[in-house]
C-alpha positions in Angstrom: 172.4 141.3 63.6 173.6 143.9 66.1 172.4 142.0 69.2 174.6 142.2 72.3 173.7 140.0 75.2 174.2 141.5 78.6 172.9 138.8 81.0 170.8 135.6 80.6 169.2 133.6 83.4 167.6 130.2 82.8 165.3 128.3 85.2 162.6 125.6 84.9 159.1 124.9 85.9 158.3 121.2 86.2 154.8 119.8 86.5 155.1 116.8 88.9 151.4 116.0 89.1 148.0 117.7 88.5 148.5 119.9 91.6 152.2 120.5 91.8 154.3 122.8 89.7 157.9 122.7 90.9 160.6 125.4 90.4 164.1 124.3 89.5 166.5 127.3 89.8 170.0 127.7 88.4 172.7 129.0 90.7 174.5 131.0 88.1 173.9 133.0 84.9 174.3 131.4 81.5 177.6 131.8 79.9 177.3 133.6 76.6 178.7 131.4 74.0 178.0 130.7 70.3 175.0 128.5 71.1 173.4 131.1 73.4 174.0 133.9 70.9 172.4 131.8 68.2 169.4 131.0 70.4 168.9 134.7 71.3 169.2 135.9 67.7 166.5 133.4 66.8 164.2 134.3 69.7 164.6 138.0 68.9 163.8 137.4 65.2 160.8 135.3 65.9 159.3 137.6 68.5 159.9 140.7 66.5 158.0 139.2 63.5 154.9 138.4 65.6 151.9 140.7 66.1 152.1 142.0 69.7 150.0 143.9 72.2 151.3 146.9 74.1 151.1 147.5 77.8 152.6 149.3 80.9 153.2 148.3 84.5 150.6 148.9 87.1 151.6 151.2 90.0 151.7 148.3 92.4 153.7 145.9 90.2 156.1 143.9 92.2 158.0 142.9 89.1 158.5 146.5 88.2 159.8 147.3 91.7 162.2 144.4 91.6 163.4 145.4 88.2 164.0 149.0 89.3 166.1 147.6 92.3 168.0 145.4 89.9 168.7 148.3 87.5 169.9 150.5 90.4 172.3 147.7 91.5 170.4 147.0 94.8 169.9 143.4 93.6 171.7 141.3 91.0 170.1 139.9 87.8 170.3 136.3 88.9 168.5 137.0 92.2 165.9 139.1 90.3 165.2 136.2 87.9 165.0 133.6 90.7 162.4 135.6 92.6 160.5 136.4 89.5 160.3 132.7 88.5 158.8 131.9 91.9 156.1 134.6 91.3 155.5 133.2 87.8 155.0 129.7 89.2 152.4 131.0 91.6 150.4 132.7 88.8 150.8 129.8 86.4 149.7 127.3 88.9 146.2 128.9 89.1 145.4 127.7 85.6 144.6 124.1 84.5 146.7 124.3 81.3 149.9 124.9 83.3 152.5 122.5 81.8 155.7 124.2 83.0 158.7 124.8 80.7 162.0 126.6 80.6 161.9 130.1 81.9 164.3 132.5 80.3 165.2 136.1 81.3 167.4 137.9 78.8 168.8 141.3 79.1 170.2 142.4 75.8 170.8 145.4 73.5 169.6 145.7 69.9 170.3 148.8 67.9 171.2 150.9 70.9 168.0 149.9 72.8 168.1 147.9 76.0 165.5 145.1 76.4 164.5 142.6 79.0 162.8 139.6 77.4 160.9 137.0 79.6 159.5 133.8 78.1 158.4 130.3 79.0 159.6 127.9 76.3 158.4 124.4 75.8 160.8 121.5 75.0 160.0 119.2 72.1 161.2 115.8 71.0 162.5 115.0 67.6 164.7 112.5 65.8 168.1 112.8 64.2 170.6 110.6 62.4 174.0 110.4 64.2 177.4 109.9 62.7 176.9 106.1 62.8 173.7 106.5 60.8 171.6 105.5 63.8 168.3 107.1 64.7 168.4 109.0 68.0 165.9 111.1 70.0 166.8 114.7 70.5 165.3 117.6 72.5 165.0 121.2 71.4 163.4 124.4 72.6 160.3 125.2 70.5 161.1 128.9 69.9 159.0 129.3 66.7 155.8 128.4 68.6 156.5 130.4 71.8 153.3 132.1 73.0 154.2 133.1 76.5 156.5 136.0 75.9 156.9 139.6 77.1 159.5 142.2 76.3 160.2 145.4 78.2 161.9 148.2 76.4 164.1 149.3 79.3 165.3 152.4 77.4 161.7 153.6 76.8 160.6 152.7 80.3 163.4 154.7 82.0 163.4 157.7 79.7 159.7 158.0 79.2 157.8 156.6 82.2 154.5 158.0 80.9 154.7 155.8 77.9 151.9 153.3 77.3 153.9 151.1 75.0 157.3 150.1 76.6 156.0 146.6 77.4 154.9 144.2 74.6 153.5 140.7 74.9 151.8 138.0 72.9 148.1 137.5 73.3 147.0 133.9 73.9 145.1 131.9 71.4 141.3 131.7 71.6 140.2 129.6 74.4 143.4 129.9 76.4 144.1 132.5 79.1 147.8 132.7 78.4 147.9 136.5 78.3 145.7 136.7 81.5 148.1 134.9 83.8 151.2 136.5 82.2 149.7 140.0 82.7 149.0 139.1 86.3 152.6 138.0 86.7 153.9 141.2 85.2 151.2 143.2 87.1 150.7 145.2 83.8 147.7 146.6 81.9 147.1 146.9 78.2 148.3 150.2 76.8 148.4 151.4 73.3 145.7 149.7 71.2 147.4 149.1 67.9 144.3 147.8 66.1 142.3 150.8 67.3 145.0 153.2 66.0 145.0 151.4 62.6 141.2 151.4 62.4 141.2 155.1 63.3 143.7 155.7 60.4 141.4 153.9 57.9 138.4 155.9 59.1 140.5 159.1 58.7 141.5 158.2 55.2 137.9 157.5 54.2 136.7 160.7 55.7 139.5 162.6 54.1 138.5 161.3 50.7 134.8 162.0 51.3 135.5 165.5 52.5 137.4 166.1 49.2 134.5 164.6 47.2 136.9 162.3 45.4 135.6 159.8 42.8 135.8 156.1 43.2 139.1 155.7 41.4 140.7 158.7 43.1 139.6 157.3 46.5 141.2 154.0 45.7 144.4 155.7 44.5 144.6 157.4 47.9 143.9 154.1 49.8 146.6 152.4 47.7 149.1 155.2 48.5 148.4 154.8 52.2 148.6 151.0 52.0 151.9 151.1 50.1 153.5 153.4 52.7 152.2 151.4 55.7 153.2 148.1 54.2 156.7 149.3 53.5 156.9 150.4 57.2 155.6 147.0 58.3 158.1 145.1 56.2 160.9 147.2 57.5 159.9 146.8 61.1 159.2 150.5 61.4 156.1 152.3 62.7 153.6 154.4 60.8 154.7 158.1 61.0 151.7 160.4 60.4 153.8 163.2 59.2 155.6 161.0 56.7 152.4 159.4 55.6 150.8 162.8 55.0 153.6 163.6 52.5 152.7 160.4 50.5 149.2 161.7 49.9 148.5 164.6 47.6 146.9 167.5 49.5 143.2 168.1 48.7 142.2 171.7 48.9 144.0 173.8 51.6 144.6 171.0 54.1 146.9 168.1 53.9 146.1 164.7 55.6 148.0 165.5 58.8 146.1 168.7 59.3 142.8 167.0 58.5 143.3 164.1 60.9 144.5 166.4 63.7 141.5 168.7 63.5 138.9 166.0 63.2 139.8 164.4 66.6 140.7 160.8 65.6 143.2 160.7 68.5 145.9 159.1 66.4 149.4 158.9 67.9 152.2 160.7 66.0 153.5 157.2 65.3 152.2 153.7 65.9 152.8 150.1 64.8 151.1 148.9 61.7 148.6 146.1 61.9 148.7 143.9 58.9 145.1 142.6 59.1 143.5 146.0 59.5 145.6 147.7 56.8 144.6 145.0 54.3 141.1 146.5 54.3 142.5 149.4 52.3 142.8 147.3 49.2 140.8 144.2 49.9 137.4 143.1 51.0 137.5 139.8 53.0 135.3 137.8 55.3 134.2 134.3 56.2 131.4 132.6 58.1 128.6 130.1 57.6 130.8 128.0 55.3 131.6 130.9 53.0 135.0 132.6 52.6 135.4 135.6 50.3 138.4 137.8 49.4 138.5 140.3 46.5 140.2 143.5 45.4 138.4 146.6 46.5 138.5 148.0 42.9 136.2 145.2 41.8 133.3 146.4 43.9 130.9 148.1 41.5 132.6 146.7 38.4 132.5 142.9 38.6 131.1 142.5 42.1 127.9 144.2 43.2 126.3 144.3 46.7 122.6 144.8 47.2 122.3 146.1 50.7 118.5 145.6 50.8 118.8 141.8 50.2 122.3 141.4 51.5 123.3 139.8 48.2 126.6 139.8 46.3 126.6 139.3 42.6 129.8 138.2 40.9 130.3 138.6 37.2 133.1 136.5 35.9 134.3 133.8 38.2 138.0 132.7 38.5 138.8 129.9 36.0 139.8 127.4 38.6 136.5 128.0 40.5 134.5 127.9 37.3 136.1 124.5 36.4 135.1 123.1 39.8 131.6 124.3 39.4 131.3 122.8 35.9 132.6 119.5 37.0 130.4 119.3 40.1 127.2 120.3 38.2 128.0 118.1 35.2 128.5 121.2 32.9 124.9 122.3 33.4 
């Protein structure tokens, strides 16, 4: 992994009681050693693999102003991180779920791109067996389950200030306002809507097939071509490139897919991140609710699975063997 650490600062937020969240600040930057490099490689890998939201700084963002001063050399990285940790404590203390944690600021390079990653990591307890074969308690940073994370693409931010995607962050789980307080701390707003871009792509594909009056199997072939390309990009950590995608789809009539999507006003970016859940709709039908969970290949609709819109009824011909076995055993073979 071509990851070069520039600077890392580490501080801590400690919850003393229900009303007090105390800041513990380091007086120096972390020394980059093998353990630090391993931690950063793992943190980068875990964060890169997660589904992220995109954003940009507000005009009045104190963090952005402080970061600019740091980048210009008016302030050093340690001082920047110490002041930012204080602001983070002030925002986090407004929420009842505030538990504190280790606050990490990492300035690093990966594949010629500069990043600033900010995260609050929880510490967990576990057990280990020492050299004397005794059981001992150990503490570790729970990187795999980190949900308070944001990363600024410094290269994009400084070379393309009009971008709406140089800042990424993880949205909080349902019922927790993790992203709310973190966005307040960053003084940032959501930017590029990845899901909306992917939904727009699916709509453009369906309209393209309809405009060409393709049959069922031809339409599904196009959807499969789109899915294969997008999934390859997703697995490679690359974005969907409309021009490249258009080359994967056979032109219908005088227009290729790129021309069609541009003229129809879908407002798709030239490139945008793939969203796994949305793209799955190209080849699958899936849904759950009311105690029912269904998932089936799109090609089966109209062949083995039939939907009556008037009665909102699905008819399935030929159930999976393991399901059929359960049904037979539950009903006594009747």
